C-alpha positions as CSV (number, residue, x, y, z in Angstrom):
1,M,19.7,20.8,-1.9
2,K,17.1,18.3,-2.5
3,T,17.5,15.3,-4.7
4,G,14.8,14.5,-7.5
5,D,13.2,11.8,-5.2
6,E,12.8,14.2,-2.3
7,A,11.5,16.8,-4.6
8,L,8.9,14.5,-6.1
9,W,7.9,13.2,-2.5
10,E,7.4,16.8,-1.4
11,Q,5.4,17.8,-4.6
12,I,2.9,14.7,-4.0
13,Q,2.5,15.6,-0.3
14,Q,1.7,19.4,-1.4
15,R,-1.1,18.0,-3.7
16,R,-2.8,16.4,-0.9
17,G,-6.3,17.9,-0.2
18,V,-8.8,17.1,2.6
19,S,-12.4,17.7,2.3
20,F,-14.2,19.9,4.8
21,S,-15.9,17.0,6.4
22,D,-12.7,15.0,6.4
23,S,-14.2,12.0,4.8
24,S,-12.1,12.1,1.7
25,V,-8.6,13.0,0.6
26,I,-7.8,13.9,-2.9
27,Y,-4.3,13.8,-4.6
28,N,-4.5,15.9,-7.6
29,L,-1.9,14.9,-10.0
30,K,-3.1,16.1,-13.1
31,T,-0.5,18.8,-14.0
32,G,3.1,19.1,-12.8
33,F,4.0,15.5,-13.0
34,D,6.0,13.3,-15.4
35,F,4.0,9.9,-15.8
36,N,6.5,8.9,-18.7
37,N,8.2,6.9,-16.1
38,V,5.4,5.1,-14.4
39,R,7.6,3.1,-12.1
40,I,9.2,6.0,-10.3
41,M,5.9,7.9,-10.1
42,V,4.0,4.9,-8.7
43,L,6.9,4.1,-6.2
44,H,6.6,7.9,-4.5
45,L,2.8,8.0,-4.9
46,A,2.3,4.5,-3.0
47,N,4.9,5.3,-0.5
48,V,3.2,8.8,0.3
49,I,-0.2,7.3,0.4
50,F,0.9,4.5,2.6
51,E,2.7,6.8,5.0
52,K,0.0,9.3,5.2
53,E,-3.2,7.4,4.8
54,I,-2.9,3.6,5.1
55,S,-0.6,3.3,8.0
56,K,-3.2,5.0,10.2
57,W,-5.8,2.3,8.9
58,V,-4.1,-0.9,9.9
59,D,-3.1,-0.8,13.4
60,L,-1.4,-3.1,15.9
61,N,-3.3,-3.4,19.1
62,G,-1.7,-5.9,21.6
63,N,-1.9,-9.2,20.1
64,R,-4.5,-8.2,17.3
65,I,-4.2,-6.4,14.0
66,E,-7.3,-4.0,13.8
67,K,-8.4,-2.4,10.7
68,V,-9.5,1.2,11.3
69,P,-12.1,2.4,8.7
70,G,-10.4,5.1,6.8
71,Y,-11.8,7.7,4.5
72,N,-11.9,7.6,0.8
73,I,-8.9,8.5,-1.4
74,T,-9.0,9.8,-4.8
75,M,-5.9,9.9,-7.1
76,M,-6.5,12.3,-9.7
77,V,-4.1,11.6,-12.7
78,P,-3.9,13.0,-16.2
79,E,-5.5,11.2,-19.1
80,L,-2.7,8.5,-19.9
81,G,-4.6,5.8,-21.9
82,E,-6.2,2.7,-20.6
83,R,-3.1,0.6,-20.7
84,R,-0.9,3.0,-18.8
85,V,-3.7,3.5,-16.1
86,K,-4.0,-0.2,-15.7
87,A,-0.1,-0.5,-15.4
88,L,-0.1,2.4,-13.0
89,N,-2.8,0.7,-10.8
90,K,-1.0,-2.7,-11.0
91,K,2.3,-1.3,-10.0
92,F,0.7,0.9,-7.3
93,W,-1.0,-2.1,-5.5
94,K,2.1,-4.2,-5.9
95,Q,4.2,-1.5,-4.2
96,I,1.4,-1.3,-1.4
97,W,1.7,-5.0,-1.0
98,K,5.5,-4.6,-0.4
99,L,4.9,-1.9,2.2
100,M,2.3,-3.7,4.0
101,M,4.7,-6.8,4.4
102,H,7.3,-4.5,5.9
103,S,4.9,-2.5,8.1
104,E,4.5,-3.4,11.9
105,P,1.3,-5.4,11.3
106,G,3.0,-7.3,8.5
107,K,6.1,-8.1,10.6
108,F,3.6,-9.1,13.6
109,Q,1.5,-11.4,11.3
110,R,4.7,-13.0,9.7
111,N,6.2,-13.7,13.3
112,T,3.2,-15.0,14.7
113,L,2.9,-17.3,11.6
114,V,6.5,-18.5,12.1
115,Q,5.9,-19.2,15.8
116,N,3.0,-21.2,15.2
117,M,4.5,-23.2,12.5
118,K,7.5,-24.2,14.6
119,Y,5.2,-25.6,17.2
120,A,2.2,-26.9,15.2
121,S,3.7,-28.3,12.0
122,P,5.2,-31.6,11.8
123,L,6.6,-30.8,8.3
124,P,10.3,-31.7,8.3
125,N,11.0,-29.9,4.9
126,P,12.1,-26.3,5.3
127,L,11.1,-25.5,1.9
128,M,7.5,-26.7,2.6
129,K,7.1,-24.4,5.6
130,Y,8.5,-21.6,3.6
131,S,6.0,-22.1,1.0
132,I,3.1,-22.4,3.6
133,L,4.3,-19.2,5.2
134,R,4.6,-17.4,2.0
135,H,1.1,-18.4,0.9
136,A,-0.3,-17.4,4.2
137,M,1.2,-14.1,4.1
138,K,0.2,-13.5,0.6
139,S,-3.4,-14.3,1.5
140,W,-3.3,-12.0,4.5
141,I,-2.2,-9.1,2.3
142,K,-4.5,-10.0,-0.5
143,N,-7.3,-9.7,2.2
144,M,-6.1,-6.4,3.6
145,T,-5.5,-4.7,0.1
146,S,-8.9,-6.0,-1.0
147,E,-10.4,-3.9,1.8
148,L,-8.3,-0.9,1.2
149,E,-9.2,-1.1,-2.6
150,K,-12.8,-0.2,-1.6
151,N,-11.3,3.5,-0.3
152,I,-8.9,4.1,-3.1
153,L,-9.9,5.2,-6.5
154,T,-7.8,6.4,-9.5
155,Q,-9.8,9.1,-11.3
156,L,-8.7,10.5,-14.9
């Protein structure tokens, strides 16, 4: 027996459609989904899109993080109202940020920064080192997601 989370995960995956030219993917979520709880819906949607699409775009190759150009993704959602769509987008990208932080490239980036800070930083204060590390990771993820945002569109 499947839990509600597993069923929602599978429902979202079943709504994934690929174009004939493999240049775009459409997630048609206009019917059959409850968007009253945006947080739960966005959590599963972001996880599915990250696992199926984005994790293939950002690759760890030796000692370098490579961005492989992907295809366009369109998320078709029902007409929810402008405020709800903004909330959906904001929560979606926040979840993508979290997933990027815990992905292999994110861990690699964080470990590289930590090692460089140990050897190159004369800062004695651990709190200062932590804030520099946090700022560097935030900047890296912001850069990565800004490139991803060009390929992911929410459509009513």
